[in-house]
N, C-alpha and C positions, 0 to 999 in steps of 0.2 A: 506167515503171517506177516512178519516183520519185514522181510524183504518186497512184499506187494506195496506196505507203505513207503519204504524208501524207496521205490520205483516210483509212485505216484507224487510223494515229494520232488523229485526229481525233476519230473515231468513238468509240474506246475511252476517250479522255480525257475526252470527253461522258458516257459512261456513266458511268462512275468518278463524274463530278463530280454527276451526277444521284442515285447511290448515296449519295454524301457528303449531298446535301441531303434525300434522304428520311429519312435516319437523323436529321436535327436537327427533325425535328415536335416531338419530347419537349424539352420545353426546362426541364425539372425541375432545380432546384439541386440538387448531390448532393455528398457529400464522401466521398475517394477515401482511405481509411485505408492506409496504407502498413504493410508487412511488416517495416520495419525500424524502423519508428516515425516518429510524423509525419504530416499528412493533406494534401490539394490540396481546394479547394472553386471549384466550378464546375459547367459544362454538358458532357455526352459529346455532340460532334458526331459519331462513326463507333467502333465496338467488333468486335474479331472475337475469336477462340480466342487471339489471341498479343498482341493491344495493343490500348490505346484511346487514339483522337485526343482529346485534351482541351482543351477552353478555359478557361483560369483567370480569377477575377474579373480580373483587368487586362488582360485583351484577347489573352493570350498561349495559341497552339495550341501544344501538346506532345502526344507519345506518349508513353504511359507503358506498360511491358511488363505484361502480366498477372500474371505471377508475382511481380510487385512490389505488388500489390494484396492486402490481406487482407479487404476487403471495403466494400462501397459503400452509403453511406446516404443516402437521401434526405431534403433538406430542406424543412421547410414555408414558410422566407420568412428572410428578411434577419435577423432578429431572431435566428433561433436560431444565426447565426453568431457576433453580439454578446455572446447571452447564455449560451450553452450551449457552442458550439463552438469560443469563441475561445482561442487558446494549450491547445489540449486535447491533451494527453498520455497514455500510460500510465501515467505517475507522479503523476496528480493523486489515483488512489485512496488513496496513502501522504504520512504526514508523515514522524517521525523514528521511531517505534516503533509507533506505533498506524495504523488504516485507518480509512475511513470509508464511507458509505454507495453514495458512488460505483461505476463499474463498469469491469472492462477488458472488452473486444469479444473474441469468439473470435477469434483467432490473435494476438493482442495479448502477448507477451510480454516481459518483462524482469529481470534483475537486477541487485540492491540491494548494493553491494561495501560493507560495513562494515570498520574494524578490526579487528575480533574475527573476521569469518567473512562467507561470502555468504548472500543471500536470493533465492530464484528464482520467480517468480511467473509464472503461467500462465494467459489466457484459454481454457479448456476450451470454452465456449458464450458467446453473451451473457447478461452479468449474470451470471457462474458461473465462479470462476476455482481452483486450488488452485495452493498454494506449499509450498515444503521450504524450511526455514534450518538453520543449524548453525554452528559453531566452525571454524577451522582445524583444530583437534584432532579434529573429528566427536564431539564430547559438548558437548549435547546434538545431537538429532537432531528436529526439529520440524514436522509435516505441517499446515499450515491450508487451510482453504475458509472459500468466503464466497459468500454468494447474496445478490445485489444487487436492490432490488424500485422503479423509478421511479415516485414518485409524483405528479409534476409537473414543471412545468419548474425549478423550485428548490427541490424535497424531495424526498430518497432514503435509502431503508433499507436494511439490512443485517442479515441473520444470519449467524453463522458459528460456526468456535472453533478452537483450536490445540490438539493431542495431541501429546504429547512421550514420550519416554524418554531415558534416561542413557547408550544405545547399549552400545560395545563395551566402556566401563570399569564403567558403572552400568546393567546391565541390570534391575535388581530393582526401579529408581525411575523412575515415570512421572507423569504431569501431563496435567491437560485445562483447556481456559477457554476456555467457552462464551461467546458474546458476543453485543451487536447494537448498531446503531449506528444514529443519526438526522443526515442532513446538511441544513444549511439553505444554500440557495446553488447555485453551479455549479461547473465545474472551475477557472475565475480564482479566484473570492472564496468561501471556505465558511467553516462553522463545525460543528464535528461534536461530537455528545452521546455517548458510548460506556458502557458497563456491561456486566458480566459476573460470572462466579463463576470463582474460581481454584483448583485440586485438586489436591494431591500425596500421591502413596502410597509408602510403603517400611516393607519390614518389617512388615507387615500393620496399619499405623498410616495412616490418614488424616487430613489435615489439610486447611482450605480457608478462602477467604476471600475478602467480595465485596469488586468494584474498580470503579472508573471512570475518566473520560478527558474531555476537553474541550480541542480542538483547533481549528486554521483557518489559513487561508491567505489573503494578500493581494496581490495581485497589484501590484507598484510600477512595471515598465515590462516593455520585450518581453524583456530580459535577467532581471530581477530578482523575487524574490517572497518576502514573511515569513512564514515557517512558525513555529508554534508548538503543541508538543505537551506532555502531562502523562500521568502514571500514577499514578492515586490508589489506594493499598490501604488499606481500613479496618481499624479494630481488632480482632482477631479475639477467638474465645471464649473467655470465662477459666475459669479453672479452678483446681481448688486441688490445690498441690504439698507433698508430704511434703520435707523436708530434713532431713538429721542433719548432726551437729555433733559436733564431741569437744573435751573443755576437759580442762586438766593444772590441776588446782585441788591445793589443803592441804586432807587430811581434818583436823579440830581433834582430832576421836577419837585417831588413831593417830598424829598428826603426821607423816604422810607424805603426799607428792604423791600423787594417783591420778587415773587417767583418768574422764571421767565423758562417758557418753554422752546426747546429746540429739536427740529429735523433733520438728523445729517446723512446722507447716503453715502455709501461706501461699496466699493467692489471687494469682494471675499473670493477666494479660491481655496480650496482644502488642498492641505501641502500632502505631497506624497511622501511614503515611510517604505522601509523596506524591513524585512525581520530577518536575520542570518543566524544559522545554528549549525556549527563545527561539533562534530561528536566521533564517539567509537561504540562498535555494536559488537559484541560478545557472544558467539555462537557457542551455546553453551551445549549442543546435543541434538539428534533428532526433534522438532518436533519444537522447540523453546529456543530464546535468544534473548537477549537483554542490551540495551543500550542507553547510554548516556549522553547528555550534549548539555551545553552554555547557547544560549541567547543574547543576542545584542540589538535594540532596536536603534535604528538609521535615521534621521530627518532632518532635514535641512543643515545637512552637511555634518552633522554630530551624531557621536556612536554613543550608546545610552545601554549599558548592561543592565539585563535584567535578573532580578534578585533571587527568580525562584529556577533552578535548572530543570531541564527537558528528563525525565526519567520515565522509560516505558518498558514493560513486557510483553513480548512475541511469546503465542501458546497456538500451537495447531489444536484444532477441534476435530 
C-alpha cells in the first residue's frame, strides 16, 4: 500500500514538473506592474487564474497573486529596462505643478497630497488618464484629462486640459486650460516643454492669457532625484481704462474751495509673471515618494522668494 502511494505521488510530481517545464517555453522578458505601485522584471515560469510563478532577474523564484498585478508588459530587450523602465513609477508623469508627455497605464492610480489639498490621478486606459484636484475647503474643484502619445524610445507627447469651477462658494466662476506637452527622455531623466492657454470667466466677462512651462527630472541615485518645475504666464492683452478722479481746489473767481471731477484714460497691460520651483524627490519605496522644493515669483525682472515651501507626498492607490 505504501509503495502504491509513493508511486502515485511520484507520478503526480513528475506530471506537475513537466507542466511547469512546458510553460517555460516562452522566455520573453516581461514587466509585472503592481496595483499598489512598483513593478517586477523577469520571466513567467507558470501562471494560472490565481497566481504567477515568476523568476526575477537575480534568479529568485516567487509567487505573485494575480489580484496584485495591474498589467503584464513584454520587454523587447534588456536595454528597455535600463533606458525606459528603470525606476519607473506612477509618479514619473508629474513634477511639482505640471505634467509631462509620459503616461499612466491602465490601473495605475495615485494621490498627490499637498499642503493645500489632494490631487487624485487615475489611469483609465493605457495612455489616457483622468484626475481631480481641490483644496481642503473644496474651493475650487478642477478636473484634468490627458492623452499621451509615445513617439519613440525617448520622445513622448501629450495633450489635455484642466477644467474648473469655484464650486459651492463661487459657482458662477469657471476656467479652462487646454495644453500640450513634449517630453525628451524617459521616466528616469527627462526634459519637458509645455504650452497652453488659460481662460477664466465670471459675471459675463472672459479673460485669458497664454502660458508655458519648462520642467525636468534628473535621477541622482536609487533614492533621490532632482526636480525642476516652472509656470510662465505671458503678458495679458492691453486695454484702455478710464479712471475718475476728484480734486478739492481753490476757485480763484469765488475764492472758495470746490470739488473738480476729472476723467483720465490710460493704457494698461497685465504684466507677465513666472514661478520657478527647484526641489528634490525622495523615492521612499514602491508606491510612495516625498518631494520638497522652494518657489520664487519673477515679475518685472525681480525675483521674489515665496515664504511657503512646496511640500508633497505621492501615494499609489
